[in-house]
Structure formats: C-alpha cells, structure tokens
N, CA, C, O and the ligand as a Tripos MOL2 file, in Angstrom:
@<TRIPOS>MOLECULE
protein
  305   303    77     0     0
PROTEIN
NO_CHARGES

@<TRIPOS>ATOM
      1 N           0.3100 -155.0160   -3.3960 N.3       1 MET1
      2 CA          0.6160 -156.0140   -4.4320 C.3       1 MET1
      3 C           1.9340 -156.7770   -4.0200 C.2       1 MET1
      4 O           2.9450 -156.1460   -3.7100 O.2       1 MET1
      5 N           1.8900 -158.1550   -4.0280 N.am      2 LYS2
      6 CA          3.0340 -158.8590   -3.8230 C.3       2 LYS2
      7 C           3.7250 -159.4600   -5.1020 C.2       2 LYS2
      8 O           3.0750 -159.7300   -6.1120 O.2       2 LYS2
      9 N           4.9670 -159.6370   -5.0070 N.am      3 CYS3
     10 CA          5.6420 -160.1320   -6.1610 C.3       3 CYS3
     11 C           5.2920 -161.6000   -6.3080 C.2       3 CYS3
     12 O           5.4310 -162.3200   -5.3200 O.2       3 CYS3
     13 N           4.8580 -162.1040   -7.4330 N.am      4 ILE4
     14 CA          4.5450 -163.5470   -7.6250 C.3       4 ILE4
     15 C           5.7480 -164.3580   -7.7180 C.2       4 ILE4
     16 O           5.6110 -165.5740   -7.5860 O.2       4 ILE4
     17 N           6.8650 -163.8930   -7.9170 N.am      5 ILE5
     18 CA          8.0720 -164.7220   -8.0530 C.3       5 ILE5
     19 C           8.7990 -164.9320   -6.6450 C.2       5 ILE5
     20 O           9.0860 -166.0470   -6.2120 O.2       5 ILE5
     21 N           9.0530 -163.7810   -6.0100 N.am      6 CYS6
     22 CA          9.7150 -163.7530   -4.6270 C.3       6 CYS6
     23 C           8.8630 -163.4450   -3.4610 C.2       6 CYS6
     24 O           9.3230 -163.4860   -2.3210 O.2       6 CYS6
     25 N           7.6550 -163.1440   -3.7060 N.am      7 LYS7
     26 CA          6.7900 -162.7020   -2.5820 C.3       7 LYS7
     27 C           7.2410 -161.3040   -1.9630 C.2       7 LYS7
     28 O           6.7290 -160.8970   -0.9200 O.2       7 LYS7
     29 N           8.0780 -160.6870   -2.5470 N.am      8 GLY8
     30 CA          8.5550 -159.3760   -1.9560 C.3       8 GLY8
     31 C           7.3580 -158.3760   -2.0570 C.2       8 GLY8
     32 O           6.4450 -158.5340   -2.8670 O.2       8 GLY8
     33 N           7.4240 -157.4160   -1.2440 N.am      9 GLU9
     34 CA          6.2670 -156.3800   -1.2470 C.3       9 GLU9
     35 C           6.7500 -155.0980   -1.7170 C.2       9 GLU9
     36 O           5.9930 -154.1270   -1.7510 O.2       9 GLU9
     37 N           8.0580 -155.0240   -2.1130 N.am     10 ASP10
     38 CA          8.5010 -153.6330   -2.5150 C.3      10 ASP10
     39 C           8.4860 -153.6320   -4.1010 C.2      10 ASP10
     40 O           9.4890 -153.9370   -4.7450 O.2      10 ASP10
     41 N           7.3660 -153.2940   -4.6490 N.am     11 ILE11
     42 CA          7.1470 -153.1460   -6.0980 C.3      11 ILE11
     43 C           7.0290 -151.6680   -6.4560 C.2      11 ILE11
     44 O           6.0160 -151.0730   -6.0880 O.2      11 ILE11
     45 N           7.9130 -151.0640   -7.0970 N.am     12 LYS12
     46 CA          7.7290 -149.6630   -7.4590 C.3      12 LYS12
     47 C           7.8210 -149.3810   -8.9730 C.2      12 LYS12
     48 O           8.5080 -150.0220   -9.7690 O.2      12 LYS12
     49 N           7.0980 -148.4220   -9.2290 N.am     13 LYS13
     50 CA          7.1210 -148.0310  -10.8020 C.3      13 LYS13
     51 C           8.4480 -147.4200  -11.0930 C.2      13 LYS13
     52 O           8.8730 -146.4500  -10.4640 O.2      13 LYS13
     53 N           9.1020 -148.0180  -12.0770 N.am     14 SER14
     54 CA         10.3120 -147.5320  -12.5300 C.3      14 SER14
     55 C          10.4480 -147.4910  -14.0400 C.2      14 SER14
     56 O           9.7330 -148.1870  -14.7600 O.2      14 SER14
     57 N          11.3940 -146.6490  -14.5220 N.am     15 MET15
     58 CA         11.6250 -146.5610  -15.8530 C.3      15 MET15
     59 C          12.4950 -147.6460  -16.3330 C.2      15 MET15
     60 O          13.6190 -147.7200  -15.8350 O.2      15 MET15
     61 N          12.1180 -148.5500  -17.2800 N.am     16 VAL16
     62 CA         12.9150 -149.6000  -17.7810 C.3      16 VAL16
     63 C          12.9530 -149.4860  -19.2460 C.2      16 VAL16
     64 O          12.1620 -148.7810  -19.8720 O.2      16 VAL16
     65 N          13.9450 -150.2340  -19.8170 N.am     17 LYS17
     66 CA         14.1310 -150.2480  -21.2530 C.3      17 LYS17
     67 C          13.6290 -151.6920  -21.6700 C.2      17 LYS17
     68 O          14.2560 -152.7110  -21.3810 O.2      17 LYS17
     69 N          12.4660 -151.6820  -22.3600 N.am     18 GLU18
     70 CA         11.9720 -152.9270  -22.8300 C.3      18 GLU18
     71 C          12.6870 -153.2140  -24.1770 C.2      18 GLU18
     72 O          12.9100 -152.3820  -25.0560 O.2      18 GLU18
     73 N          13.0180 -154.5660  -24.1920 N.am     19 GLU19
     74 CA         13.8620 -154.9480  -25.4310 C.3      19 GLU19
     75 C          12.9350 -155.6290  -26.3930 C.2      19 GLU19
     76 O          12.2410 -156.5880  -26.0550 O.2      19 GLU19
     77 N          12.9360 -155.0970  -27.6440 N.am     20 LEU20
     78 CA         12.0640 -155.5320  -28.6260 C.3      20 LEU20
     79 C          13.0110 -156.1680  -29.7740 C.2      20 LEU20
     80 O          13.9680 -155.5410  -30.2290 O.2      20 LEU20
     81 N          12.6790 -157.3920  -30.1740 N.am     21 LYS21
     82 CA         13.5420 -157.9580  -31.2230 C.3      21 LYS21
     83 C          12.7780 -157.7260  -32.5520 C.2      21 LYS21
     84 O          11.6760 -158.2350  -32.7550 O.2      21 LYS21
     85 N          13.4280 -156.9170  -33.4640 N.am     22 ILE22
     86 CA         12.8200 -156.7270  -34.6980 C.3      22 ILE22
     87 C          13.7990 -157.3440  -35.7830 C.2      22 ILE22
     88 O          14.8390 -156.8000  -36.1530 O.2      22 ILE22
     89 N          13.3290 -158.5200  -36.2220 N.am     23 GLY23
     90 CA         14.2850 -159.2450  -37.1310 C.3      23 GLY23
     91 C          15.5070 -159.5330  -36.4380 C.2      23 GLY23
     92 O          15.3670 -160.1390  -35.3760 O.2      23 GLY23
     93 N          16.7380 -159.2220  -36.8130 N.am     24 VAL24
     94 CA         18.0410 -159.5210  -36.0930 C.3      24 VAL24
     95 C          18.4630 -158.3310  -35.4050 C.2      24 VAL24
     96 O          19.5960 -158.2990  -34.9250 O.2      24 VAL24
     97 N          17.5460 -157.1740  -35.2810 N.am     25 ASP25
     98 CA         17.9690 -156.1370  -34.4650 C.3      25 ASP25
     99 C          17.1940 -156.1210  -33.1850 C.2      25 ASP25
    100 O          16.1330 -156.7340  -33.0660 O.2      25 ASP25
    101 N          17.7470 -155.4030  -32.2170 N.am     26 ILE26
    102 CA         17.1510 -155.1310  -30.9880 C.3      26 ILE26
    103 C          16.7480 -153.7150  -30.7000 C.2      26 ILE26
    104 O          17.6120 -152.8580  -30.8880 O.2      26 ILE26
    105 N          15.7020 -153.3810  -30.3200 N.am     27 VAL27
    106 CA         15.2620 -151.9820  -30.1830 C.3      27 VAL27
    107 C          14.7640 -151.7670  -28.6360 C.2      27 VAL27
    108 O          13.9100 -152.5030  -28.1420 O.2      27 VAL27
    109 N          15.3090 -150.8090  -27.9980 N.am     28 TYR28
    110 CA         14.9270 -150.5130  -26.6700 C.3      28 TYR28
    111 C          13.9050 -149.4880  -26.6130 C.2      28 TYR28
    112 O          14.0740 -148.4410  -27.2380 O.2      28 TYR28
    113 N          12.7360 -149.7120  -25.8430 N.am     29 ILE29
    114 CA         11.7590 -148.8790  -25.7260 C.3      29 ILE29
    115 C          11.6580 -148.4390  -24.2350 C.2      29 ILE29
    116 O          11.4340 -149.3090  -23.3940 O.2      29 ILE29
    117 N          11.8030 -147.2110  -23.8810 N.am     30 PRO30
    118 CA         11.6890 -146.7970  -22.5700 C.3      30 PRO30
    119 C          10.1960 -146.8190  -22.1020 C.2      30 PRO30
    120 O           9.3470 -146.2430  -22.7830 O.2      30 PRO30
    121 N           9.8800 -147.4390  -21.0120 N.am     31 ILE31
    122 CA          8.5530 -147.5220  -20.4660 C.3      31 ILE31
    123 C           8.6040 -147.5490  -18.9390 C.2      31 ILE31
    124 O           9.5740 -147.9630  -18.3040 O.2      31 ILE31
    125 N           7.4190 -147.0460  -18.3770 N.am     32 GLU32
    126 CA          7.4670 -147.0330  -16.8700 C.3      32 GLU32
    127 C           6.5420 -148.2660  -16.4410 C.2      32 GLU32
    128 O           5.3600 -148.3260  -16.7810 O.2      32 GLU32
    129 N           7.1210 -149.1620  -15.7320 N.am     33 VAL33
    130 CA          6.2550 -150.2850  -15.2750 C.3      33 VAL33
    131 C           6.6020 -150.6210  -13.8670 C.2      33 VAL33
    132 O           7.7080 -150.3170  -13.4180 O.2      33 VAL33
    133 N           5.6870 -151.2500  -13.1360 N.am     34 PRO34
    134 CA          6.1020 -151.6750  -11.7680 C.3      34 PRO34
    135 C           7.1640 -152.8190  -11.7720 C.2      34 PRO34
    136 O           7.0370 -153.8520  -12.4300 O.2      34 PRO34
    137 N           8.1930 -152.5320  -10.9910 N.am     35 VAL35
    138 CA          9.2500 -153.5680  -10.9570 C.3      35 VAL35
    139 C           9.4190 -153.9560   -9.5530 C.2      35 VAL35
    140 O           9.3640 -153.1050   -8.6650 O.2      35 VAL35
    141 N           9.6380 -155.2870   -9.2900 N.am     36 CYS36
    142 CA         10.0280 -155.7510   -8.0130 C.3      36 CYS36
    143 C          11.4100 -155.3640   -7.6160 C.2      36 CYS36
    144 O          12.3460 -155.6510   -8.3610 O.2      36 CYS36
    145 N          11.6040 -154.7360   -6.5010 N.am     37 SER37
    146 CA         13.0660 -154.3010   -6.1920 C.3      37 SER37
    147 C          13.9370 -155.3960   -5.6850 C.2      37 SER37
    148 O          15.1640 -155.3200   -5.6320 O.2      37 SER37
    149 N          13.1730 -156.4920   -5.2910 N.am     38 SER38
    150 CA         14.1780 -157.6720   -4.7980 C.3      38 SER38
    151 C          14.6040 -158.5100   -5.9010 C.2      38 SER38
    152 O          15.8010 -158.7760   -6.0170 O.2      38 SER38
    153 N          13.6280 -159.0160   -6.8370 N.am     39 CYS39
    154 CA         14.1340 -159.8130   -7.8690 C.3      39 CYS39
    155 C          14.1060 -159.3330   -9.2190 C.2      39 CYS39
    156 O          14.5630 -160.0360  -10.1190 O.2      39 CYS39
    157 N          13.5360 -158.0290   -9.4830 N.am     40 GLY40
    158 CA         13.6060 -157.4670  -10.6680 C.3      40 GLY40
    159 C          12.5720 -157.8030  -11.6340 C.2      40 GLY40
    160 O          12.6260 -157.3390  -12.7730 O.2      40 GLY40
    161 N          11.6500 -158.5610  -11.2700 N.am     41 GLU41
    162 CA         10.4590 -159.0280  -11.9320 C.3      41 GLU41
    163 C           9.7170 -157.7250  -12.4930 C.2      41 GLU41
    164 O           9.5510 -156.7780  -11.7240 O.2      41 GLU41
    165 N           9.3010 -157.6600  -13.7170 N.am     42 ARG42
    166 CA          8.5310 -156.5560  -14.2200 C.3      42 ARG42
    167 C           7.1120 -156.9200  -14.4400 C.2      42 ARG42
    168 O           6.8650 -158.0280  -14.9180 O.2      42 ARG42
    169 N           6.2010 -156.1430  -14.1550 N.am     43 TYR43
    170 CA          4.7050 -156.3420  -14.3130 C.3      43 TYR43
    171 C           4.1300 -155.5010  -15.2840 C.2      43 TYR43
    172 O           4.1830 -154.2750  -15.1830 O.2      43 TYR43
    173 N           3.5460 -156.1240  -16.2840 N.am     44 TYR44
    174 CA          2.9380 -155.3630  -17.3910 C.3      44 TYR44
    175 C           1.4600 -155.4930  -17.3790 C.2      44 TYR44
    176 O           0.9210 -156.5950  -17.2800 O.2      44 TYR44
    177 N           0.7690 -154.3350  -17.4830 N.am     45 ASP45
    178 CA         -0.6040 -154.4540  -17.5100 C.3      45 ASP45
    179 C          -1.1050 -154.4680  -19.0420 C.2      45 ASP45
    180 O          -0.3120 -154.2380  -19.9550 O.2      45 ASP45
    181 N          -2.3570 -154.7280  -19.2540 N.am     46 ARG46
    182 CA         -2.9360 -154.6730  -20.5400 C.3      46 ARG46
    183 C          -2.4910 -153.5500  -21.4110 C.2      46 ARG46
    184 O          -2.0330 -153.7660  -22.5330 O.2      46 ARG46
    185 N          -2.6170 -152.3750  -20.9220 N.am     47 ARG47
    186 CA         -2.2350 -151.1190  -21.6820 C.3      47 ARG47
    187 C          -0.8910 -151.1710  -22.1380 C.2      47 ARG47
    188 O          -0.6130 -150.9500  -23.3160 O.2      47 ARG47
    189 N           0.0290 -151.4720  -21.2090 N.am     48 THR48
    190 CA          1.4210 -151.5170  -21.6020 C.3      48 THR48
    191 C           1.6810 -152.5770  -22.6320 C.2      48 THR48
    192 O           2.4690 -152.3620  -23.5530 O.2      48 THR48
    193 N           1.0100 -153.7730  -22.4970 N.am     49 MET49
    194 CA          1.1680 -154.7640  -23.5590 C.3      49 MET49
    195 C           0.8090 -154.3290  -24.8010 C.2      49 MET49
    196 O           1.5290 -154.5200  -25.7810 O.2      49 MET49
    197 N          -0.4910 -153.6270  -24.8630 N.am     50 GLN50
    198 CA         -0.8540 -152.9810  -26.1480 C.3      50 GLN50
    199 C          -0.0550 -152.0990  -26.6750 C.2      50 GLN50
    200 O           0.1660 -152.1420  -27.8850 O.2      50 GLN50
    201 N           0.5430 -151.1070  -25.8430 N.am     51 TYR51
    202 CA          1.4710 -150.0720  -26.3100 C.3      51 TYR51
    203 C           2.6340 -150.8720  -27.0620 C.2      51 TYR51
    204 O           2.9900 -150.5650  -28.1990 O.2      51 TYR51
    205 N           3.1790 -151.8910  -26.3560 N.am     52 LEU52
    206 CA          4.4020 -152.4250  -26.8060 C.3      52 LEU52
    207 C           4.0780 -153.1470  -28.1960 C.2      52 LEU52
    208 O           4.9050 -153.0850  -29.1050 O.2      52 LEU52
    209 N           2.8740 -153.8300  -28.3540 N.am     53 GLU53
    210 CA          2.5890 -154.4010  -29.5830 C.3      53 GLU53
    211 C           2.3850 -153.3880  -30.5990 C.2      53 GLU53
    212 O           2.7610 -153.6000  -31.7510 O.2      53 GLU53
    213 N           1.8450 -152.3550  -30.2800 N.am     54 ASN54
    214 CA          1.6820 -151.2220  -31.2290 C.3      54 ASN54
    215 C           3.0090 -150.5910  -31.7950 C.2      54 ASN54
    216 O           3.1840 -150.2890  -32.9760 O.2      54 ASN54
    217 N           3.9470 -150.4330  -30.7360 N.am     55 GLU55
    218 CA          5.2760 -149.9940  -31.1750 C.3      55 GLU55
    219 C           6.0180 -150.9030  -32.0150 C.2      55 GLU55
    220 O           6.7260 -150.5460  -32.9570 O.2      55 GLU55
    221 N           5.8130 -152.1970  -31.6040 N.am     56 GLU56
    222 CA          6.4540 -153.2950  -32.4770 C.3      56 GLU56
    223 C           5.9830 -153.2560  -33.9400 C.2      56 GLU56
    224 O           6.7830 -153.3970  -34.8650 O.2      56 GLU56
    225 N           4.6270 -153.0550  -34.1370 N.am     57 LYS57
    226 CA          4.0430 -152.9440  -35.3410 C.3      57 LYS57
    227 C           4.6620 -151.7230  -36.1390 C.2      57 LYS57
    228 O           5.0420 -151.8710  -37.3010 O.2      57 LYS57
    229 N           4.7410 -150.6270  -35.5360 N.am     58 LYS58
    230 CA          5.3570 -149.4680  -36.1120 C.3      58 LYS58
    231 C           6.8320 -149.6140  -36.4570 C.2      58 LYS58
    232 O           7.3270 -149.0750  -37.4470 O.2      58 LYS58
    233 N           7.5270 -150.3820  -35.5810 N.am     59 LEU59
    234 CA          8.9490 -150.5760  -35.8690 C.3      59 LEU59
    235 C           9.0760 -151.4820  -37.0650 C.2      59 LEU59
    236 O           9.9460 -151.2600  -37.9060 O.2      59 LEU59
    237 N           8.2860 -152.4420  -37.1680 N.am     60 LYS60
    238 CA          8.2710 -153.3760  -38.3170 C.3      60 LYS60
    239 C           7.9710 -152.7830  -39.5620 C.2      60 LYS60
    240 O           8.5080 -153.2140  -40.5830 O.2      60 LYS60
    241 N           7.0540 -151.7040  -39.5960 N.am     61 ASP61
    242 CA          6.7780 -150.8990  -40.7270 C.3      61 ASP61
    243 C           7.7220 -149.7640  -40.9840 C.2      61 ASP61
    244 O           7.5880 -149.0270  -41.9610 O.2      61 ASP61
    245 N           8.6880 -149.6280  -40.0890 N.am     62 LYS62
    246 CA          9.8590 -148.6700  -40.1780 C.3      62 LYS62
    247 C           9.2350 -147.1770  -40.0440 C.2      62 LYS62
    248 O           9.6850 -146.2450  -40.7100 O.2      62 LYS62
    249 N           8.2280 -147.0370  -39.1840 N.am     63 LYS63
    250 CA          7.5470 -145.7680  -38.9410 C.3      63 LYS63
    251 C           8.1770 -144.9970  -37.7510 C.2      63 LYS63
    252 O           7.6390 -143.9810  -37.3110 O.2      63 LYS63
    253 N           9.2540 -145.4670  -37.2730 N.am     64 VAL64
    254 CA          9.8190 -144.8860  -36.0850 C.3      64 VAL64
    255 C          11.2370 -144.4110  -36.2910 C.2      64 VAL64
    256 O          12.0340 -145.1150  -36.9110 O.2      64 VAL64
    257 N          11.6080 -143.1250  -35.7400 N.am     65 ASN65
    258 CA         13.1000 -142.7970  -35.9390 C.3      65 ASN65
    259 C          13.8840 -143.3210  -34.8900 C.2      65 ASN65
    260 O          13.5560 -143.1100  -33.7230 O.2      65 ASN65
    261 N          14.9500 -144.0270  -35.1970 N.am     66 LEU66
    262 CA         15.9420 -144.6610  -34.2470 C.3      66 LEU66
    263 C          17.2940 -144.1360  -34.4550 C.2      66 LEU66
    264 O          17.6210 -143.6330  -35.5300 O.2      66 LEU66
    265 N          18.1470 -144.2460  -33.3840 N.am     67 HIS67
    266 CA         19.4240 -143.9410  -33.5500 C.3      67 HIS67
    267 C          20.2730 -145.2120  -32.9130 C.2      67 HIS67
    268 O          19.8290 -145.9100  -32.0020 O.2      67 HIS67
    269 N          21.3720 -145.3730  -33.4430 N.am     68 GLU68
    270 CA         22.0880 -146.5190  -33.0530 C.3      68 GLU68
    271 C          22.9070 -146.3200  -31.8200 C.2      68 GLU68
    272 O          23.7190 -145.3940  -31.8170 O.2      68 GLU68
    273 N          22.7840 -147.0850  -30.7790 N.am     69 ILE69
    274 CA         23.5310 -146.9700  -29.5990 C.3      69 ILE69
    275 C          24.6430 -147.9480  -29.2890 C.2      69 ILE69
    276 O          25.4300 -147.7970  -28.3550 O.2      69 ILE69
    277 N          24.6540 -149.0590  -30.2200 N.am     70 GLY70
    278 CA         25.5530 -150.1030  -29.9880 C.3      70 GLY70
    279 C          25.4530 -151.1000  -31.1740 C.2      70 GLY70
    280 O          24.8150 -150.8350  -32.1930 O.2      70 GLY70
    281 N          26.0740 -152.1770  -30.9940 N.am     71 LYS71
    282 CA         25.9730 -153.2220  -32.0470 C.3      71 LYS71
    283 C          25.8050 -154.5930  -31.4260 C.2      71 LYS71
    284 O          26.3300 -154.8610  -30.3450 O.2      71 LYS71
    285 N          25.1170 -155.4110  -32.0680 N.am     72 ILE72
    286 CA         25.0590 -156.8090  -31.5720 C.3      72 ILE72
    287 C          25.9390 -157.6360  -32.3610 C.2      72 ILE72
    288 O          25.8150 -157.8020  -33.5750 O.2      72 ILE72
    289 N          26.9170 -158.1970  -31.5650 N.am     73 LEU73
    290 CA         27.9850 -159.0200  -32.1070 C.3      73 LEU73
    291 C          27.8010 -160.5080  -31.9200 C.2      73 LEU73
    292 O          27.1170 -160.9650  -31.0040 O.2      73 LEU73
    293 N          28.4380 -161.2620  -32.8260 N.am     74 GLU74
    294 CA         28.4530 -162.7720  -32.6100 C.3      74 GLU74
    295 C          29.8530 -163.3440  -32.7910 C.2      74 GLU74
    296 O          30.6620 -162.7660  -33.5160 O.2      74 GLU74
    297 N          30.1300 -164.3780  -32.1960 N.am     75 TYR75
    298 CA         31.5430 -165.0080  -32.3380 C.3      75 TYR75
    299 C          31.5750 -165.4110  -33.7860 C.2      75 TYR75
    300 O          30.6210 -165.9950  -34.3000 O.2      75 TYR75
    301 N          32.7510 -165.0770  -34.4960 N.am     76 ALA76
    302 CA         32.8510 -165.4890  -35.8520 C.3      76 ALA76
    303 C          33.2840 -166.9660  -35.9510 C.2      76 ALA76
    304 O          33.4240 -167.4970  -37.0530 O.2      76 ALA76
    305 ZN         10.2180 -160.2060   -6.6570 Zn       77 ZN77
@<TRIPOS>BOND
     1     1     2 1
     2     2     3 1
     3     3     4 2
     4     3     5 am
     5     5     6 1
     6     6     7 1
     7     7     8 2
     8     7     9 am
     9     9    10 1
    10    10    11 1
    11    11    12 2
    12    11    13 am
    13    13    14 1
    14    14    15 1
    15    15    16 2
    16    15    17 am
    17    17    18 1
    18    18    19 1
    19    19    20 2
    20    19    21 am
    21    21    22 1
    22    22    23 1
    23    23    24 2
    24    23    25 am
    25    25    26 1
    26    26    27 1
    27    27    28 2
    28    27    29 am
    29    29    30 1
    30    30    31 1
    31    31    32 2
    32    31    33 am
    33    33    34 1
    34    34    35 1
    35    35    36 2
    36    35    37 am
    37    37    38 1
    38    38    39 1
    39    39    40 2
    40    39    41 am
    41    41    42 1
    42    42    43 1
    43    43    44 2
    44    43    45 am
    45    45    46 1
    46    46    47 1
    47    47    48 2
    48    47    49 am
    49    49    50 1
    50    50    51 1
    51    51    52 2
    52    51    53 am
    53    53    54 1
    54    54    55 1
    55    55    56 2
    56    55    57 am
    57    57    58 1
    58    58    59 1
    59    59    60 2
    60    59    61 am
    61    61    62 1
    62    62    63 1
    63    63    64 2
    64    63    65 am
    65    65    66 1
    66    66    67 1
    67    67    68 2
    68    67    69 am
    69    69    70 1
    70    70    71 1
    71    71    72 2
    72    71    73 am
    73    73    74 1
    74    74    75 1
    75    75    76 2
    76    75    77 am
    77    77    78 1
    78    78    79 1
    79    79    80 2
    80    79    81 am
    81    81    82 1
    82    82    83 1
    83    83    84 2
    84    83    85 am
    85    85    86 1
    86    86    87 1
    87    87    88 2
    88    87    89 am
    89    89    90 1
    90    90    91 1
    91    91    92 2
    92    91    93 am
    93    93    94 1
    94    94    95 1
    95    95    96 2
    96    95    97 am
    97    97    98 1
    98    98    99 1
    99    99   100 2
   100    99   101 am
   101   101   102 1
   102   102   103 1
   103   103   104 2
   104   103   105 am
   105   105   106 1
   106   106   107 1
   107   107   108 2
   108   107   109 am
   109   109   110 1
   110   110   111 1
   111   111   112 2
   112   111   113 am
   113   113   114 1
   114   114   115 1
   115   115   116 2
   116   115   117 am
   117   117   118 1
   118   118   119 1
   119   119   120 2
   120   119   121 am
   121   121   122 1
   122   122   123 1
   123   123   124 2
   124   123   125 am
   125   125   126 1
   126   126   127 1
   127   127   128 2
   128   127   129 am
   129   129   130 1
   130   130   131 1
   131   131   132 2
   132   131   133 am
   133   133   134 1
   134   134   135 1
   135   135   136 2
   136   135   137 am
   137   137   138 1
   138   138   139 1
   139   139   140 2
   140   139   141 am
   141   141   142 1
   142   142   143 1
   143   143   144 2
   144   143   145 am
   145   145   146 1
   146   146   147 1
   147   147   148 2
   148   147   149 am
   149   149   150 1
   150   150   151 1
   151   151   152 2
   152   151   153 am
   153   153   154 1
   154   154   155 1
   155   155   156 2
   156   155   157 am
   157   157   158 1
   158   158   159 1
   159   159   160 2
   160   159   161 am
   161   161   162 1
   162   162   163 1
   163   163   164 2
   164   163   165 am
   165   165   166 1
   166   166   167 1
   167   167   168 2
   168   167   169 am
   169   169   170 1
   170   170   171 1
   171   171   172 2
   172   171   173 am
   173   173   174 1
   174   174   175 1
   175   175   176 2
   176   175   177 am
   177   177   178 1
   178   178   179 1
   179   179   180 2
   180   179   181 am
   181   181   182 1
   182   182   183 1
   183   183   184 2
   184   183   185 am
   185   185   186 1
   186   186   187 1
   187   187   188 2
   188   187   189 am
   189   189   190 1
   190   190   191 1
   191   191   192 2
   192   191   193 am
   193   193   194 1
   194   194   195 1
   195   195   196 2
   196   195   197 am
   197   197   198 1
   198   198   199 1
   199   199   200 2
   200   199   201 am
   201   201   202 1
   202   202   203 1
   203   203   204 2
   204   203   205 am
   205   205   206 1
   206   206   207 1
   207   207   208 2
   208   207   209 am
   209   209   210 1
   210   210   211 1
   211   211   212 2
   212   211   213 am
   213   213   214 1
   214   214   215 1
   215   215   216 2
   216   215   217 am
   217   217   218 1
   218   218   219 1
   219   219   220 2
   220   219   221 am
   221   221   222 1
   222   222   223 1
   223   223   224 2
   224   223   225 am
   225   225   226 1
   226   226   227 1
   227   227   228 2
   228   227   229 am
   229   229   230 1
   230   230   231 1
   231   231   232 2
   232   231   233 am
   233   233   234 1
   234   234   235 1
   235   235   236 2
   236   235   237 am
   237   237   238 1
   238   238   239 1
   239   239   240 2
   240   239   241 am
   241   241   242 1
   242   242   243 1
   243   243   244 2
   244   243   245 am
   245   245   246 1
   246   246   247 1
   247   247   248 2
   248   247   249 am
   249   249   250 1
   250   250   251 1
   251   251   252 2
   252   251   253 am
   253   253   254 1
   254   254   255 1
   255   255   256 2
   256   255   257 am
   257   257   258 1
   258   258   259 1
   259   259   260 2
   260   259   261 am
   261   261   262 1
   262   262   263 1
   263   263   264 2
   264   263   265 am
   265   265   266 1
   266   266   267 1
   267   267   268 2
   268   267   269 am
   269   269   270 1
   270   270   271 1
   271   271   272 2
   272   271   273 am
   273   273   274 1
   274   274   275 1
   275   275   276 2
   276   275   277 am
   277   277   278 1
   278   278   279 1
   279   279   280 2
   280   279   281 am
   281   281   282 1
   282   282   283 1
   283   283   284 2
   284   283   285 am
   285   285   286 1
   286   286   287 1
   287   287   288 2
   288   287   289 am
   289   289   290 1
   290   290   291 1
   291   291   292 2
   292   291   293 am
   293   293   294 1
   294   294   295 1
   295   295   296 2
   296   295   297 am
   297   297   298 1
   298   298   299 1
   299   299   300 2
   300   299   301 am
   301   301   302 1
   302   302   303 1
   303   303   304 2
@<TRIPOS>SUBSTRUCTURE
     1 MET1         2 RESIDUE 1 A MET
     2 LYS2         6 RESIDUE 1 A LYS
     3 CYS3        10 RESIDUE 1 A CYS
     4 ILE4        14 RESIDUE 1 A ILE
     5 ILE5        18 RESIDUE 1 A ILE
     6 CYS6        22 RESIDUE 1 A CYS
     7 LYS7        26 RESIDUE 1 A LYS
     8 GLY8        30 RESIDUE 1 A GLY
     9 GLU9        34 RESIDUE 1 A GLU
    10 ASP10       38 RESIDUE 1 A ASP
    11 ILE11       42 RESIDUE 1 A ILE
    12 LYS12       46 RESIDUE 1 A LYS
    13 LYS13       50 RESIDUE 1 A LYS
    14 SER14       54 RESIDUE 1 A SER
    15 MET15       58 RESIDUE 1 A MET
    16 VAL16       62 RESIDUE 1 A VAL
    17 LYS17       66 RESIDUE 1 A LYS
    18 GLU18       70 RESIDUE 1 A GLU
    19 GLU19       74 RESIDUE 1 A GLU
    20 LEU20       78 RESIDUE 1 A LEU
    21 LYS21       82 RESIDUE 1 A LYS
    22 ILE22       86 RESIDUE 1 A ILE
    23 GLY23       90 RESIDUE 1 A GLY
    24 VAL24       94 RESIDUE 1 A VAL
    25 ASP25       98 RESIDUE 1 A ASP
    26 ILE26      102 RESIDUE 1 A ILE
    27 VAL27      106 RESIDUE 1 A VAL
    28 TYR28      110 RESIDUE 1 A TYR
    29 ILE29      114 RESIDUE 1 A ILE
    30 PRO30      118 RESIDUE 1 A PRO
    31 ILE31      122 RESIDUE 1 A ILE
    32 GLU32      126 RESIDUE 1 A GLU
    33 VAL33      130 RESIDUE 1 A VAL
    34 PRO34      134 RESIDUE 1 A PRO
    35 VAL35      138 RESIDUE 1 A VAL
    36 CYS36      142 RESIDUE 1 A CYS
    37 SER37      146 RESIDUE 1 A SER
    38 SER38      150 RESIDUE 1 A SER
    39 CYS39      154 RESIDUE 1 A CYS
    40 GLY40      158 RESIDUE 1 A GLY
    41 GLU41      162 RESIDUE 1 A GLU
    42 ARG42      166 RESIDUE 1 A ARG
    43 TYR43      170 RESIDUE 1 A TYR
    44 TYR44      174 RESIDUE 1 A TYR
    45 ASP45      178 RESIDUE 1 A ASP
    46 ARG46      182 RESIDUE 1 A ARG
    47 ARG47      186 RESIDUE 1 A ARG
    48 THR48      190 RESIDUE 1 A THR
    49 MET49      194 RESIDUE 1 A MET
    50 GLN50      198 RESIDUE 1 A GLN
    51 TYR51      202 RESIDUE 1 A TYR
    52 LEU52      206 RESIDUE 1 A LEU
    53 GLU53      210 RESIDUE 1 A GLU
    54 ASN54      214 RESIDUE 1 A ASN
    55 GLU55      218 RESIDUE 1 A GLU
    56 GLU56      222 RESIDUE 1 A GLU
    57 LYS57      226 RESIDUE 1 A LYS
    58 LYS58      230 RESIDUE 1 A LYS
    59 LEU59      234 RESIDUE 1 A LEU
    60 LYS60      238 RESIDUE 1 A LYS
    61 ASP61      242 RESIDUE 1 A ASP
    62 LYS62      246 RESIDUE 1 A LYS
    63 LYS63      250 RESIDUE 1 A LYS
    64 VAL64      254 RESIDUE 1 A VAL
    65 ASN65      258 RESIDUE 1 A ASN
    66 LEU66      262 RESIDUE 1 A LEU
    67 HIS67      266 RESIDUE 1 A HIS
    68 GLU68      270 RESIDUE 1 A GLU
    69 ILE69      274 RESIDUE 1 A ILE
    70 GLY70      278 RESIDUE 1 A GLY
    71 LYS71      282 RESIDUE 1 A LYS
    72 ILE72      286 RESIDUE 1 A ILE
    73 LEU73      290 RESIDUE 1 A LEU
    74 GLU74      294 RESIDUE 1 A GLU
    75 TYR75      298 RESIDUE 1 A TYR
    76 ALA76      302 RESIDUE 1 A ALA
    77 ZN77       305 GROUP 0 **** ****
C-alpha cells in the first residue's frame, strides 16, 4: 500500500486519538488505523468509519462515560 498523499510506502498500524467534535466539546477516541510514517496521513476503512459514526451517536446521546483531560480555550 502506497500513501496517496506523499507516495511513501511506510504505512503502519498505529494507535491514534481520533478527534470528534460534539457540540462545542472535543472528545478523543483511541483507535488503531494505518498511518503513513512520512506525512502522517491516516487511512480509515469502512469499519472504522462506521465505528466512529456509532461512537459519535452514543456521545451525542450521552451514553458514554468520559473524563476531562483538558479545556478548550478561546481568546477573550
Ligand atoms: Zn504519506
């Protein structure tokens, strides 16, 4: 498999934190996806996309336990 962005061939499965925007909040979901080690492009297959959509739905329905790891701040 070649990277479609940089044509690099070093694509490895890695744990990443996918960022989901839920309203004004951001939730990180740890998933394992193939990542290009040269440019950092992530490759999502159908199953991963479905998993993320499903998690997003659960998050919007508040069916997931979360803990706060930081804050999102904006210039006043
Ligand atoms: Zn790449």
